[in-house]
N, C-alpha and C positions, 0 to 999 in steps of 0.2 A: 504493500499499499503506500509506503515513504516514498519508492520509486516513482509512482503515477502522480503522488500530489507534488513532488519536490524536483523532479528531474529537470525541468525547465530552468529553475532559478540555480541548481547545483551542477548542472551537466553531467549526470550520473550516469555510468553505462550500465545496461541490465545484464550485459555478458561479455566476454573478450572480442566476440565478433559483431557487437554493435556499438560503433563509436559516435555518441551523443553528440559530442561538440562538433566531429565531421559533418554529421547530419544538419545540424544547426546554422553551419556554414553554409550549408547549399540552401538552406531555407531559413533565413535570420529573422523573417516575421513570426515563425512558429515559437521562436523563444522570447521573443518579445511580448507576443501574446499569451505565453504562458502554456501552450500546446504541448503535450507530450510527443516527442521526436519518434519512439517507438510506436506510438499508436498510429500517428500519422503515416509511418512507413507502412504496417500492416494494411490500413486501410485502403492506402494508394498502391499497393504494388498491384492488386488485379486489374487495375484499370491503365497501368505504366506509367503512372504519375509519381512513383516515389523515386527516391536517390538512392545510390548503393548506401547500403548499412555501415561499409567503413571503406577507408581509402584503399585497401589492399585486394577487393573484390568489386568487380563491376558487374552489378546486376544486369544492366543491358548487354554487355557482350555474352554473360552466361546464358542468358533468354534468347540471344540471338544463334548463338551455337546449340541450344537445345531445343528446337522448335517445338517439342512435343510436350514441352513443360507446361502444365495447367497451372496458371497462376492464382486459379479460385482457391486450390488445395494445398498451395504450398508457396513460398516464397524461392527466388533463385539460390539465395544462402542456404536456406533450410535444405533445398534439393541436393545441394552440393554436399553440405555437412552430413 
């Protein structure tokens, strides 16, 4: 619960695979509005509007190289892991 409530102010990473500060750099209005970066990522992956979860993994590249990936059931990063 702490992560959901305070991640925008504290830029807390929920795991080593999701870099909250990196995500907020790509979407600066999210942090200033107090919106949780991970929630934004999970809600927007199916539509292709989410940014990559960290600088070492490109969601767009992974999706392009795995055309059968169903974004409604998994994120590119989760599929990879």
